[in-house]
N, C-alpha and C positions, 0 to 999 in steps of 0.2 A: 578306495577313495580316502584321502586324508584331509585334514583341515588345518589351516593356520589362521591365526587372528592378526589382522593388521589394524592397529589403532590409528584413528585419524590424526592429522597434525596437531590439533588442539589437545586431544587426549594423550598422544605420544609425548607432548611437551610436559604434561603433568606426570606421566609414568616414568620416563627415562631418569629423571633425577632421583626418584624413589629407588630405582634399581641400583644406582651408583652408591647409595648410602645404606642399603640393606646389608647387614653383616655377612649373610650367607652368599651374596652375589659378588662375583669378581669380574672385573672388566679384563677381557683377554687382550683387547686393543680397542682403540676408540670406536664406539658404536657396536661392540660385540661383547655380550655378557654370558656368563655360565654360572649355574648353581646346581646343587644336588639336593635331593630330598628322598625320603624312603618311598619305595614303590608300594602302593596300597595292597597289592596282591602277593607280595613277596612272602615266601616261607623258607625255612632253613634247608629244604630239599632242592631249592633252585640252584642252578649252576652259576648264577650271577649274583653279584653283590646286592644287598638291600638298597643301597643308595644309587639312584640313577640320575642322569644329567638332563637338564633343560637349558634352553638357550633363548636369548633375545637379541634381535638385530635392530638397531636404530639406523635407518637409511637416510635420515635427515628430514623425511616427510612422514614416516610412519614408524611405529614400534611393532616389529614382527615377533611373535612368540611361537616357539617350536617345542612341542612335547611338554607343555606346562601342566604337570600333574595338578589336579584340582586341590590336593592337599596343601599345595604351596599357597593357595589362596583361601584356605580355611573352609573349603566346601567338602562336606562329607558325601559318601556314596549315596546315602538316603536323600540328601538335598539335590543330588544330580539325577534322581529318579531312576537309579539302576543303570545297568549297561556300563559304558566307559565313562567315568566321571569327567575326564578331560574333554572328550568330544561333546558330552552333554553340556558342559559349561560353555564351550565355544559356541555351540548351536543356540544356547539360551541367552547368551550375552547380549546386552543392548548397547555396548560401547564398541565403536569401531566397525569394521567390515569383516565378514567371514568369507574366506575363499576356500571352496572345495575344489579339489583338483585330482586329475588322473595322470598316470604315467604318460609321458610324451607331451604334456601340456606345459605351456609357459604362462604363469600367472602374472597379471599386470603389475604386480609389486616387485618384479625382477627375480622370480623364483622359477626354475625349470625342474620338472619332475622326471626322474628316471625310474624304470621298473626295478623293484626290489625283489625280495624273496616271496612276497605275498602281494595280492592285488591292492591291499590297503596299507602296505608298508613300502613306500617309495623312498628313494634317496634323492635329496634335493640339492640343487646347485644354486647358491645365492651369489649371483654375479658381483653385486656391489661390494660384498665382503670377501670375495674370493674364497668362499667357504662351502664345504659339502656337509650337509646334515644327514646322518646315516640311518636314523630310526633304529629298527631292530635287524636290519640287513647286514650292516657292518658293525661288529661288536668287538669288545675286548673283555673276555672272561678270564683274563690273567695270562694269556699267551700272545698278546699283541693283537692289533686290529686284524680281523679275519671275517670271511663270510660266515654268517650264523649257520650252523649245521642243522637247525630245525627247519628243513625244507618240506613243503607240501608234496604230496604224492605226484610223481611225474616231473618234478623240477629238480635239476641237477645243479651242483655248484658251478659247473662250467657254463650253464645257461645264464645264471645270475651274473657271473663274471663278464660274460659277453655283453650283456645288457648295460653293465656299468663301465666297460672299457672306454667309451667316449669321454668319460670324466678325465681321463689321462691326457686328453687333448686340450683341456681347459687349464687356465692359470690358477690351480688350486693351491692355496697357502695353508689352509687349516681344515681338518676333518673333525666334525663335532659329533661324536658318538654318544648315544644315550646310555649305552652300557660301556663304561670305560673312560669317558670324558674326552676332552680335546686332544688331538694329536696332529701329525703333519702329513704333508704330501708323500714323504718317503714311506710312511706306514700304509697309505692308500696304494701306492705302487706295489708294495709287498703283498698286500691283501688281494690284489687283482692279478698277481702273477701266476 
């Protein structure tokens, strides 16, 4: 199960302009933002870069945040009471609505969840932005977008690809990878071939 935060129209109106003017945030296109921050658990032994990506989507009614590491908001692991600081922050937040979702569900905010490499690592289709948010399932560790090789026992790359293949029937314009940053539909097609 994963979580996404949707801010109410009133709170989104206050937050979206802040995103536009924060020096580390770049607008990919109207209503779609990207930023990077150091992953709190990164070590030099990791096969991925220390900087990971987060995204925000302003759908005109809400501000949707995806993989917003708590560090970006000045919350320490201790303040998040252990565990996953980003999920703890989302669950404890008193601003906006929290949406927990599972693979195969369509969240009322226009998000559809597809099975990823793990039960809690879904790939999301954001219809209004024509965007796929790939979590840790589709990554770019320096070789282009690909299925993350860290699969749990009994799960094959082919099974993950089969579950994601329906994305190719959608009008995807951009793929938003947390490891590797934004890329395009052609990269998604290569990763799922």
